[in-house]
ROFILUM-497171 format. One record per residue (C-alpha): residue in one letter; x, z, y. Coordinates in pm, whole numbers, plus 50000, padded with zeros to 5 digits. Each point is the difference from the previous one (the first is absolute). Last residue first. Example, Ala and Ser with C-alpha at 12.3 -4.5 7.8 and 13.67 -1.06 7.14 Angstrom:
<rs>
<r><type>S</type><east>51367</east><up>50714</up><north>49894</north></r>
<r><type>A</type><east>49863</east><up>50066</up><north>49656</north></r>
</rs>
This chain:
<rs>
<r><type>X</type><east>76285</east><up>80598</up><north>97702</north></r>
<r><type>X</type><east>50227</east><up>50307</up><north>50026</north></r>
<r><type>X</type><east>50256</east><up>49930</up><north>50280</north></r>
<r><type>X</type><east>50363</east><up>49968</up><north>49939</north></r>
<r><type>X</type><east>50222</east><up>50275</up><north>49994</north></r>
<r><type>X</type><east>49982</east><up>50184</up><north>49687</north></r>
<r><type>X</type><east>49981</east><up>49726</up><north>49724</north></r>
<r><type>X</type><east>50180</east><up>49774</up><north>50223</north></r>
<r><type>X</type><east>50317</east><up>50211</up><north>49968</north></r>
<r><type>X</type><east>49995</east><up>49965</up><north>49609</north></r>
<r><type>X</type><east>49923</east><up>49612</up><north>50048</north></r>
<r><type>X</type><east>50337</east><up>49987</up><north>50234</north></r>
<r><type>X</type><east>50198</east><up>50191</up><north>49796</north></r>
<r><type>X</type><east>49915</east><up>49822</up><north>49684</north></r>
<r><type>X</type><east>49688</east><up>50039</up><north>49772</north></r>
<r><type>X</type><east>50021</east><up>49641</up><north>49792</north></r>
<r><type>X</type><east>49675</east><up>49812</up><north>49972</north></r>
<r><type>X</type><east>50186</east><up>49711</up><north>50154</north></r>
<r><type>X</type><east>49750</east><up>49922</up><north>50269</north></r>
<r><type>X</type><east>50254</east><up>49987</up><north>50286</north></r>
<r><type>X</type><east>49803</east><up>50178</up><north>50281</north></r>
<r><type>X</type><east>49696</east><up>49908</up><north>50196</north></r>
<r><type>X</type><east>49828</east><up>50316</up><north>49982</north></r>
<r><type>X</type><east>49699</east><up>49892</up><north>49770</north></r>
<r><type>X</type><east>50256</east><up>49788</up><north>49774</north></r>
<r><type>X</type><east>50199</east><up>50297</up><north>49963</north></r>
<r><type>X</type><east>49707</east><up>50240</up><north>49906</north></r>
<r><type>X</type><east>49895</east><up>49737</up><north>49773</north></r>
<r><type>X</type><east>50365</east><up>50009</up><north>49833</north></r>
<r><type>X</type><east>50026</east><up>50363</up><north>49987</north></r>
<r><type>X</type><east>49653</east><up>50032</up><north>49846</north></r>
<r><type>X</type><east>50064</east><up>49765</up><north>49723</north></r>
<r><type>X</type><east>50348</east><up>50143</up><north>49932</north></r>
<r><type>X</type><east>49843</east><up>50341</up><north>49980</north></r>
<r><type>X</type><east>49798</east><up>49869</up><north>49742</north></r>
<r><type>X</type><east>50235</east><up>49818</up><north>49782</north></r>
<r><type>X</type><east>50243</east><up>50294</up><north>49999</north></r>
<r><type>X</type><east>50156</east><up>50241</up><north>50250</north></r>
<r><type>X</type><east>49981</east><up>50325</up><north>49765</north></r>
<r><type>X</type><east>49976</east><up>50331</up><north>50199</north></r>
<r><type>X</type><east>49654</east><up>50077</up><north>49887</north></r>
<r><type>X</type><east>49772</east><up>49938</up><north>50290</north></r>
<r><type>X</type><east>49778</east><up>49730</up><north>49901</north></r>
<r><type>X</type><east>49906</east><up>49739</up><north>50257</north></r>
<r><type>X</type><east>49621</east><up>49912</up><north>50189</north></r>
<r><type>X</type><east>50144</east><up>49949</up><north>50340</north></r>
<r><type>X</type><east>49858</east><up>50251</up><north>50270</north></r>
<r><type>X</type><east>50272</east><up>50078</up><north>50207</north></r>
<r><type>X</type><east>50012</east><up>50320</up><north>49849</north></r>
<r><type>X</type><east>50040</east><up>49818</up><north>49667</north></r>
<r><type>X</type><east>50311</east><up>49805</up><north>50152</north></r>
<r><type>X</type><east>50150</east><up>50338</up><north>50117</north></r>
<r><type>X</type><east>49957</east><up>50135</up><north>49653</north></r>
<r><type>X</type><east>50149</east><up>49702</up><north>49844</north></r>
<r><type>X</type><east>50307</east><up>50001</up><north>50217</north></r>
<r><type>X</type><east>50075</east><up>50375</up><north>49948</north></r>
<r><type>X</type><east>49941</east><up>49960</up><north>49610</north></r>
<r><type>X</type><east>50236</east><up>49720</up><north>50006</north></r>
<r><type>X</type><east>50257</east><up>50229</up><north>50170</north></r>
<r><type>X</type><east>49985</east><up>50207</up><north>49692</north></r>
<r><type>X</type><east>50147</east><up>49706</up><north>49807</north></r>
<r><type>X</type><east>49913</east><up>49756</up><north>49715</north></r>
<r><type>X</type><east>50026</east><up>49612</up><north>50080</north></r>
<r><type>X</type><east>49833</east><up>49806</up><north>49749</north></r>
<r><type>X</type><east>50200</east><up>49672</up><north>49867</north></r>
<r><type>X</type><east>49862</east><up>49778</up><north>50132</north></r>
<r><type>X</type><east>49887</east><up>50108</up><north>50280</north></r>
<r><type>X</type><east>50171</east><up>50148</up><north>50315</north></r>
<r><type>X</type><east>50062</east><up>50310</up><north>50189</north></r>
<r><type>X</type><east>50331</east><up>49948</up><north>50220</north></r>
<r><type>X</type><east>50184</east><up>50344</up><north>49999</north></r>
<r><type>X</type><east>50160</east><up>50138</up><north>50330</north></r>
<r><type>X</type><east>49742</east><up>50294</up><north>50042</north></r>
<r><type>X</type><east>49869</east><up>49885</up><north>50324</north></r>
<r><type>X</type><east>49958</east><up>50294</up><north>50216</north></r>
<r><type>X</type><east>49688</east><up>50124</up><north>50041</north></r>
<r><type>X</type><east>49772</east><up>49752</up><north>50224</north></r>
<r><type>X</type><east>49894</east><up>50095</up><north>50366</north></r>
<r><type>X</type><east>49652</east><up>50006</up><north>50064</north></r>
<r><type>X</type><east>49811</east><up>49655</up><north>50116</north></r>
<r><type>X</type><east>49694</east><up>50083</up><north>49836</north></r>
<r><type>X</type><east>49823</east><up>50307</up><north>49886</north></r>
<r><type>X</type><east>50142</east><up>50189</up><north>50271</north></r>
<r><type>X</type><east>49815</east><up>50351</up><north>50046</north></r>
<r><type>X</type><east>49773</east><up>50029</up><north>50280</north></r>
<r><type>X</type><east>49978</east><up>50390</up><north>50126</north></r>
<r><type>X</type><east>49854</east><up>50282</up><north>49822</north></r>
<r><type>X</type><east>50057</east><up>50313</up><north>50153</north></r>
<r><type>X</type><east>50221</east><up>50267</up><north>49832</north></r>
<r><type>X</type><east>49853</east><up>50228</up><north>49781</north></r>
<r><type>X</type><east>49976</east><up>49837</up><north>49680</north></r>
<r><type>X</type><east>50333</east><up>49808</up><north>49942</north></r>
<r><type>X</type><east>50146</east><up>50237</up><north>50234</north></r>
<r><type>X</type><east>49986</east><up>50247</up><north>49713</north></r>
<r><type>X</type><east>50188</east><up>49815</up><north>49764</north></r>
<r><type>X</type><east>50278</east><up>49890</up><north>50276</north></r>
<r><type>X</type><east>50054</east><up>50378</up><north>50109</north></r>
<r><type>X</type><east>50005</east><up>50138</up><north>49627</north></r>
<r><type>X</type><east>50243</east><up>49737</up><north>49874</north></r>
<r><type>X</type><east>49926</east><up>49607</up><north>49919</north></r>
<r><type>X</type><east>50356</east><up>49867</up><north>50056</north></r>
<r><type>X</type><east>50069</east><up>49651</up><north>50175</north></r>
<r><type>X</type><east>50260</east><up>50153</up><north>50237</north></r>
<r><type>X</type><east>49816</east><up>49964</up><north>50332</north></r>
<r><type>X</type><east>49970</east><up>50333</up><north>50146</north></r>
<r><type>X</type><east>49654</east><up>50014</up><north>50153</north></r>
<r><type>X</type><east>49892</east><up>49826</up><north>50296</north></r>
<r><type>X</type><east>49666</east><up>49892</up><north>49867</north></r>
<r><type>X</type><east>50068</east><up>49628</up><north>49994</north></r>
<r><type>X</type><east>50354</east><up>50053</up><north>49868</north></r>
<r><type>X</type><east>49865</east><up>50212</up><north>49728</north></r>
<r><type>X</type><east>49726</east><up>49758</up><north>49877</north></r>
<r><type>X</type><east>50275</east><up>49738</up><north>50012</north></r>
<r><type>X</type><east>50214</east><up>50193</up><north>49786</north></r>
<r><type>X</type><east>49725</east><up>50088</up><north>49779</north></r>
<r><type>X</type><east>49877</east><up>49641</up><north>49951</north></r>
<r><type>X</type><east>50348</east><up>49886</up><north>49908</north></r>
<r><type>X</type><east>50046</east><up>50297</up><north>49753</north></r>
<r><type>X</type><east>49667</east><up>49900</up><north>49847</north></r>
<r><type>X</type><east>50152</east><up>49649</up><north>49972</north></r>
<r><type>X</type><east>50328</east><up>50079</up><north>49834</north></r>
<r><type>X</type><east>49843</east><up>50255</up><north>49744</north></r>
<r><type>X</type><east>49785</east><up>50295</up><north>49974</north></r>
<r><type>X</type><east>49811</east><up>49936</up><north>49680</north></r>
<r><type>X</type><east>49643</east><up>50167</up><north>49965</north></r>
<r><type>X</type><east>49870</east><up>49650</up><north>50028</north></r>
<r><type>X</type><east>49789</east><up>49991</up><north>50300</north></r>
<r><type>X</type><east>50145</east><up>49664</up><north>50160</north></r>
<r><type>X</type><east>50064</east><up>50014</up><north>50366</north></r>
<r><type>X</type><east>49858</east><up>49787</up><north>50275</north></r>
<r><type>X</type><east>49944</east><up>50254</up><north>50263</north></r>
<r><type>X</type><east>49675</east><up>50085</up><north>50136</north></r>
<r><type>X</type><east>49969</east><up>50348</up><north>50007</north></r>
<r><type>X</type><east>49801</east><up>49999</up><north>49679</north></r>
<r><type>X</type><east>50318</east><up>49832</up><north>49856</north></r>
<r><type>X</type><east>50189</east><up>50291</up><north>50136</north></r>
<r><type>X</type><east>49767</east><up>50236</up><north>49835</north></r>
<r><type>X</type><east>49999</east><up>49826</up><north>49703</north></r>
<r><type>X</type><east>50388</east><up>49989</up><north>49971</north></r>
<r><type>X</type><east>50000</east><up>50394</up><north>50097</north></r>
<r><type>X</type><east>49779</east><up>50099</up><north>49704</north></r>
<r><type>X</type><east>50159</east><up>49749</up><north>49754</north></r>
<r><type>X</type><east>50352</east><up>50137</up><north>50086</north></r>
<r><type>X</type><east>49840</east><up>50338</up><north>49884</north></r>
<r><type>X</type><east>50012</east><up>49908</up><north>49666</north></r>
<r><type>X</type><east>50336</east><up>49898</up><north>49984</north></r>
<r><type>X</type><east>50261</east><up>49728</up><north>49972</north></r>
<r><type>X</type><east>50267</east><up>49994</up><north>50244</north></r>
<r><type>X</type><east>50287</east><up>49726</up><north>50082</north></r>
<r><type>X</type><east>50026</east><up>49980</up><north>50274</north></r>
<r><type>X</type><east>49984</east><up>50360</up><north>50163</north></r>
<r><type>X</type><east>49668</east><up>50226</up><north>49984</north></r>
<r><type>X</type><east>50081</east><up>50340</up><north>50050</north></r>
<r><type>X</type><east>49804</east><up>50244</up><north>49768</north></r>
<r><type>X</type><east>49826</east><up>50296</up><north>50123</north></r>
<r><type>X</type><east>49670</east><up>49878</up><north>49971</north></r>
<r><type>X</type><east>49894</east><up>50042</up><north>50352</north></r>
<r><type>X</type><east>49653</east><up>50182</up><north>50016</north></r>
<r><type>X</type><east>49728</east><up>49740</up><north>50062</north></r>
<r><type>X</type><east>50006</east><up>49887</up><north>50390</north></r>
<r><type>X</type><east>49726</east><up>50112</up><north>50222</north></r>
<r><type>X</type><east>49847</east><up>49700</up><north>50162</north></r>
<r><type>X</type><east>50120</east><up>49935</up><north>50381</north></r>
<r><type>X</type><east>49877</east><up>49617</up><north>49995</north></r>
<r><type>X</type><east>49730</east><up>49888</up><north>49769</north></r>
<r><type>X</type><east>49993</east><up>49754</up><north>49707</north></r>
<r><type>X</type><east>49848</east><up>50198</up><north>49719</north></r>
<r><type>X</type><east>50208</east><up>50292</up><north>49902</north></r>
<r><type>X</type><east>50251</east><up>49905</up><north>49725</north></r>
<r><type>X</type><east>49847</east><up>50156</up><north>49657</north></r>
<r><type>X</type><east>50064</east><up>50391</up><north>49928</north></r>
<r><type>X</type><east>49824</east><up>49991</up><north>49774</north></r>
<r><type>X</type><east>49854</east><up>49960</up><north>49658</north></r>
<r><type>X</type><east>49618</east><up>50042</up><north>50130</north></r>
<r><type>X</type><east>49865</east><up>50281</up><north>49778</north></r>
<r><type>X</type><east>49884</east><up>49937</up><north>49683</north></r>
<r><type>X</type><east>49587</east><up>49970</up><north>49920</north></r>
<r><type>X</type><east>50049</east><up>49613</up><north>49889</north></r>
<r><type>X</type><east>50261</east><up>50070</up><north>49766</north></r>
<r><type>X</type><east>49729</east><up>50173</up><north>49775</north></r>
<r><type>X</type><east>50145</east><up>50306</up><north>49790</north></r>
<r><type>X</type><east>50051</east><up>49942</up><north>49641</north></r>
<r><type>X</type><east>50313</east><up>50207</up><north>49963</north></r>
<r><type>X</type><east>49994</east><up>50254</up><north>50267</north></r>
<r><type>X</type><east>50246</east><up>49927</up><north>50252</north></r>
<r><type>X</type><east>49770</east><up>49924</up><north>50280</north></r>
<r><type>X</type><east>49800</east><up>50343</up><north>49945</north></r>
<r><type>X</type><east>50006</east><up>50079</up><north>50359</north></r>
<r><type>X</type><east>50236</east><up>50272</up><north>50054</north></r>
<r><type>X</type><east>50295</east><up>49815</up><north>49769</north></r>
<r><type>X</type><east>49921</east><up>49678</up><north>50208</north></r>
<r><type>X</type><east>50035</east><up>50183</up><north>50331</north></r>
<r><type>X</type><east>50322</east><up>50185</up><north>49871</north></r>
<r><type>X</type><east>50144</east><up>49620</up><north>49933</north></r>
<r><type>X</type><east>50051</east><up>49990</up><north>50377</north></r>
<r><type>X</type><east>50296</east><up>50243</up><north>49985</north></r>
<r><type>X</type><east>50050</east><up>50144</up><north>49645</north></r>
<r><type>X</type><east>50181</east><up>50198</up><north>50131</north></r>
<r><type>X</type><east>49987</east><up>50209</up><north>50327</north></r>
<r><type>X</type><east>50137</east><up>50292</up><north>49825</north></r>
<r><type>X</type><east>49933</east><up>50352</up><north>49915</north></r>
<r><type>X</type><east>49958</east><up>50025</up><north>49610</north></r>
<r><type>X</type><east>49734</east><up>49941</up><north>49723</north></r>
<r><type>X</type><east>49720</east><up>49880</up><north>50235</north></r>
<r><type>X</type><east>50238</east><up>49831</up><north>50216</north></r>
<r><type>X</type><east>50121</east><up>49773</up><north>49693</north></r>
<r><type>X</type><east>49611</east><up>49859</up><north>49970</north></r>
<r><type>X</type><east>49788</east><up>50093</up><north>49722</north></r>
<r><type>X</type><east>49844</east><up>49808</up><north>49711</north></r>
<r><type>X</type><east>49799</east><up>50248</up><north>49759</north></r>
<r><type>X</type><east>49865</east><up>49871</up><north>49655</north></r>
<r><type>X</type><east>50339</east><up>50091</up><north>49794</north></r>
<r><type>X</type><east>50245</east><up>49799</up><north>49863</north></r>
<r><type>X</type><east>50055</east><up>50043</up><north>49609</north></r>
<r><type>X</type><east>50261</east><up>49705</up><north>50013</north></r>
<r><type>X</type><east>49833</east><up>49741</up><north>49783</north></r>
<r><type>X</type><east>49624</east><up>49938</up><north>50117</north></r>
<r><type>X</type><east>50037</east><up>50200</up><north>50356</north></r>
<r><type>X</type><east>50353</east><up>49818</up><north>50042</north></r>
<r><type>X</type><east>49858</east><up>49697</up><north>49960</north></r>
<r><type>X</type><east>49686</east><up>50047</up><north>50240</north></r>
<r><type>X</type><east>50240</east><up>50153</up><north>50270</north></r>
<r><type>X</type><east>50219</east><up>49684</up><north>49961</north></r>
<r><type>X</type><east>49712</east><up>49760</up><north>50029</north></r>
<r><type>X</type><east>49868</east><up>50183</up><north>50334</north></r>
<r><type>X</type><east>50376</east><up>49974</up><north>50141</north></r>
<r><type>X</type><east>50038</east><up>49643</up><north>49922</north></r>
<r><type>X</type><east>49635</east><up>49900</up><north>50149</north></r>
<r><type>X</type><east>50141</east><up>50227</up><north>50318</north></r>
<r><type>X</type><east>50324</east><up>49835</up><north>50000</north></r>
<r><type>X</type><east>49841</east><up>49646</up><north>49989</north></r>
<r><type>X</type><east>49745</east><up>50077</up><north>50257</north></r>
<r><type>X</type><east>50293</east><up>50072</up><north>50249</north></r>
<r><type>X</type><east>50058</east><up>50338</up><north>50211</north></r>
<r><type>X</type><east>50148</east><up>49808</up><north>50305</north></r>
<r><type>X</type><east>50357</east><up>50066</up><north>50092</north></r>
<r><type>X</type><east>50091</east><up>50168</up><north>50315</north></r>
<r><type>X</type><east>50167</east><up>50340</up><north>49813</north></r>
<r><type>X</type><east>50151</east><up>49778</up><north>49752</north></r>
<r><type>X</type><east>49829</east><up>49975</up><north>49629</north></r>
<r><type>X</type><east>50040</east><up>50163</up><north>49648</north></r>
<r><type>X</type><east>49724</east><up>50156</up><north>49891</north></r>
<r><type>X</type><east>50150</east><up>50264</up><north>49751</north></r>
<r><type>X</type><east>49808</east><up>50138</up><north>49719</north></r>
<r><type>X</type><east>50067</east><up>50354</up><north>49927</north></r>
<r><type>X</type><east>49874</east><up>50164</up><north>49685</north></r>
<r><type>X</type><east>49799</east><up>50342</up><north>50057</north></r>
<r><type>X</type><east>49991</east><up>50353</up><north>49860</north></r>
<r><type>X</type><east>50392</east><up>50086</up><north>49918</north></r>
<r><type>X</type><east>50144</east><up>49807</up><north>50328</north></r>
<r><type>X</type><east>49735</east><up>50171</up><north>50205</north></r>
<r><type>X</type><east>50034</east><up>50360</up><north>49847</north></r>
<r><type>X</type><east>50394</east><up>49964</up><north>50074</north></r>
<r><type>X</type><east>49961</east><up>49876</up><north>50324</north></r>
<r><type>X</type><east>50064</east><up>49692</up><north>50227</north></r>
<r><type>X</type><east>49835</east><up>49741</up><north>49824</north></r>
<r><type>X</type><east>50257</east><up>49767</up><north>49910</north></r>
<r><type>X</type><east>50172</east><up>50145</up><north>49663</north></r>
<r><type>X</type><east>49725</east><up>49866</up><north>49758</north></r>
<r><type>X</type><east>49976</east><up>50156</up><north>49624</north></r>
<r><type>X</type><east>50011</east><up>49729</up><north>49753</north></r>
<r><type>X</type><east>49706</east><up>49904</up><north>49765</north></r>
<r><type>X</type><east>49995</east><up>49681</up><north>50181</north></r>
<r><type>X</type><east>50279</east><up>49803</up><north>50161</north></r>
<r><type>X</type><east>50303</east><up>50141</up><north>50194</north></r>
<r><type>X</type><east>50013</east><up>49675</up><north>50223</north></r>
<r><type>X</type><east>49857</east><up>49684</up><north>49876</north></r>
<r><type>X</type><east>49954</east><up>49762</up><north>50312</north></r>
<r><type>X</type><east>49658</east><up>49883</up><north>50044</north></r>
<r><type>X</type><east>49920</east><up>49671</up><north>50181</north></r>
<r><type>X</type><east>49701</east><up>49937</up><north>50210</north></r>
<r><type>X</type><east>50163</east><up>49834</up><north>50308</north></r>
<r><type>X</type><east>50016</east><up>50305</up><north>50219</north></r>
<r><type>X</type><east>50211</east><up>50165</up><north>49733</north></r>
<r><type>X</type><east>49893</east><up>50270</up><north>49725</north></r>
<r><type>X</type><east>50247</east><up>50289</up><north>49880</north></r>
<r><type>X</type><east>49950</east><up>50175</up><north>49691</north></r>
<r><type>X</type><east>50100</east><up>50354</up><north>49869</north></r>
<r><type>X</type><east>50154</east><up>50081</up><north>50294</north></r>
<r><type>X</type><east>50312</east><up>50225</up><north>50061</north></r>
<r><type>X</type><east>50269</east><up>49701</up><north>49886</north></r>
<r><type>X</type><east>50294</east><up>50126</up><north>49796</north></r>
<r><type>X</type><east>50311</east><up>50187</up><north>49963</north></r>
<r><type>X</type><east>49905</east><up>50373</up><north>50029</north></r>
<r><type>X</type><east>50191</east><up>50294</up><north>49824</north></r>
<r><type>X</type><east>50229</east><up>49961</up><north>50227</north></r>
<r><type>X</type><east>50027</east><up>49817</up><north>50311</north></r>
<r><type>X</type><east>49858</east><up>49638</up><north>50014</north></r>
<r><type>X</type><east>49609</east><up>50051</up><north>50059</north></r>
<r><type>X</type><east>49845</east><up>49677</up><north>50164</north></r>
<r><type>X</type><east>49700</east><up>50003</up><north>50239</north></r>
</rs>
């Protein structure tokens, strides 16, 4: 929440904590909050924002950092002993799933991590027709990097699709999305919107194509070493080889390890074993059977 009209020009929270466990400095300590919804609430309580999307899990890293921050503010910023949720001060659904942690005392510094609620929501376990978690309100287009991409990728992997769970919606995620949309009779645009998101949980699971699936378009660049080839499409190829079971780092750099994997793969598939990922080797990574 930002104020940009006079007399305000700052952020309303004292501090912000993200799901990765980092604190972002807002108004800081010994400064009145502007986020609690009422004059009394702002006067009597600091405001710490847990920065997360609707379907994102409550991470242990976030909870640990909120505990550390509360302990610090009590020692240095005259913070009191009471921990409340935004909804205790103002009519709101905030702080969402974190409210369970407020009520259970799990944000109190020193509270044991073993007693915390499950992080949730996690992808349902393997059945058809499971209720989908709330759509995050973010369209996944290529490229998109978002915490909720992890949730969707994990669900697609659970459905049997070969997909890397890395939180980055890139070429291969887009390909999986398009094939899934085609399989389920949805509009094939390669974009995970609300309908495609819900379908990932609620549509019946049918066998995904781990082998023989169409390759994404060849990027028109040959990957070779030496020298190293650095390109975003190297990441796509490395992810695909990893999904096929090869021991390969995914870093977007085509170096000695990638060259060795390429050469071994070419020999396995009867291709020219030159260690160069050209159009034929690129297509084979998707269209040749996994052995």
